SEKOL-132239 format. One record per residue (C-alpha): residue number from 0; x, y, z. Coordinates in Angstrom, 2 decimals, decimal comma. Example, Ala and Ser with C-alpha at 12.3 -4.5 7.8 and 13.67 -1.06 7.14 Angstrom:
2
{0; {12,30; -4,50; 7,80}}
{1; {13,67; -1,06; 7,14}}
% end
This chain:
117
{0; {124,20; 69,61; 175,34}}
{1; {127,90; 69,69; 175,39}}
{2; {129,81; 72,72; 176,53}}
{3; {131,18; 73,21; 172,97}}
{4; {127,61; 73,70; 171,69}}
{5; {126,97; 76,36; 174,34}}
{6; {130,20; 78,11; 173,39}}
{7; {129,18; 78,16; 169,72}}
{8; {125,68; 79,48; 170,58}}
{9; {127,20; 82,20; 172,78}}
{10; {129,66; 83,11; 170,00}}
{11; {126,81; 83,27; 167,47}}
{12; {124,78; 85,57; 169,76}}
{13; {127,84; 87,74; 170,38}}
{14; {128,34; 88,12; 166,63}}
{15; {124,66; 88,85; 165,96}}
{16; {124,26; 91,53; 168,65}}
{17; {126,10; 94,31; 166,72}}
{18; {124,21; 93,41; 163,57}}
{19; {120,85; 94,05; 165,22}}
{20; {121,48; 96,54; 168,02}}
{21; {124,91; 98,10; 167,41}}
{22; {125,85; 101,30; 165,62}}
{23; {124,84; 100,78; 161,99}}
{24; {122,66; 97,81; 162,91}}
{25; {119,40; 96,88; 161,21}}
{26; {117,19; 98,67; 163,72}}
{27; {119,15; 101,91; 163,51}}
{28; {119,24; 101,74; 159,70}}
{29; {115,45; 101,34; 159,60}}
{30; {115,03; 104,30; 161,96}}
{31; {117,35; 106,45; 159,84}}
{32; {115,45; 105,53; 156,67}}
{33; {112,20; 106,68; 158,31}}
{34; {113,81; 109,96; 159,36}}
{35; {115,21; 110,42; 155,86}}
{36; {111,78; 109,92; 154,28}}
{37; {110,22; 112,45; 156,68}}
{38; {112,97; 115,00; 155,95}}
{39; {112,52; 114,53; 152,19}}
{40; {108,81; 115,35; 152,57}}
{41; {109,67; 118,50; 154,54}}
{42; {112,28; 119,48; 151,95}}
{43; {109,82; 119,03; 149,09}}
{44; {107,29; 121,29; 150,83}}
{45; {109,97; 123,92; 151,42}}
{46; {111,14; 123,72; 147,80}}
{47; {107,61; 124,48; 146,59}}
{48; {107,37; 127,43; 148,99}}
{49; {110,81; 128,71; 147,96}}
{50; {109,88; 128,50; 144,28}}
{51; {106,76; 130,60; 144,82}}
{52; {108,69; 133,17; 146,85}}
{53; {111,42; 133,27; 144,21}}
{54; {108,80; 133,92; 141,52}}
{55; {107,32; 136,72; 143,62}}
{56; {110,74; 138,31; 144,15}}
{57; {111,46; 138,09; 140,41}}
{58; {108,08; 139,69; 139,70}}
{59; {108,70; 142,50; 142,20}}
{60; {112,15; 143,19; 140,69}}
{61; {110,96; 143,16; 137,09}}
{62; {108,13; 145,66; 137,10}}
{63; {105,88; 148,03; 138,93}}
{64; {102,67; 146,07; 138,39}}
{65; {103,34; 143,68; 141,29}}
{66; {104,37; 146,55; 143,57}}
{67; {101,25; 148,49; 142,62}}
{68; {99,05; 145,45; 143,24}}
{69; {100,53; 144,91; 146,70}}
{70; {100,13; 148,60; 147,55}}
{71; {96,47; 148,51; 146,52}}
{72; {95,42; 145,30; 148,26}}
{73; {97,63; 145,26; 151,34}}
{74; {97,96; 148,98; 152,08}}
{75; {94,75; 150,30; 150,53}}
{76; {96,52; 152,90; 148,38}}
{77; {94,91; 154,49; 145,32}}
{78; {96,36; 156,29; 142,33}}
{79; {96,03; 159,98; 141,76}}
{80; {92,77; 160,68; 139,94}}
{81; {90,99; 157,59; 141,31}}
{82; {88,02; 157,53; 143,62}}
{83; {87,97; 155,00; 146,46}}
{84; {84,52; 153,45; 146,94}}
{85; {83,74; 151,28; 149,97}}
{86; {80,40; 149,49; 150,24}}
{87; {79,07; 147,39; 153,11}}
{88; {78,61; 143,73; 152,30}}
{89; {75,17; 142,27; 153,08}}
{90; {74,94; 138,50; 153,53}}
{91; {72,55; 136,82; 151,07}}
{92; {69,19; 135,81; 152,56}}
{93; {69,97; 137,12; 156,04}}
{94; {71,81; 133,90; 156,89}}
{95; {75,23; 133,56; 158,43}}
{96; {77,41; 136,58; 157,88}}
{97; {80,30; 136,40; 155,45}}
{98; {83,13; 138,88; 155,76}}
{99; {84,79; 140,39; 152,77}}
{100; {87,93; 142,16; 153,90}}
{101; {88,40; 143,81; 157,28}}
{102; {85,23; 144,88; 159,04}}
{103; {82,89; 143,08; 156,63}}
{104; {83,15; 145,65; 153,86}}
{105; {84,03; 145,34; 150,21}}
{106; {86,09; 148,05; 148,57}}
{107; {87,17; 148,88; 145,05}}
{108; {89,19; 151,64; 143,38}}
{109; {87,56; 153,21; 140,36}}
{110; {89,34; 155,63; 138,01}}
{111; {87,78; 159,07; 138,25}}
{112; {86,18; 160,45; 135,10}}
{113; {85,22; 164,02; 134,41}}
{114; {81,75; 164,56; 133,11}}
{115; {81,25; 167,21; 130,43}}
{116; {78,16; 169,27; 131,28}}
% end
């Protein structure tokens, strides 16, 4: 080969190097597209979570039902005039134990009624 051919090959390689390996090259663009797709998946998951939390905040601001429900289930509070009944939970058939609530007990608030005798 003549020296002019080698010069042209070297020039071609020199021009191709930034296209493949330089800043903004094909390899970096492909890597950035993969990162972008992963971040979009994370963002979509967070948007769903944010929407559910926003709905819960709206519900808590709008009425007392949501606040009362949280107080009953998370704090174990009962209304005045209600009786709190807690019963132990027995697993069916003596098999593996299933827990319902803390300590394996089920509980329920029942409004108190006065009996006329």
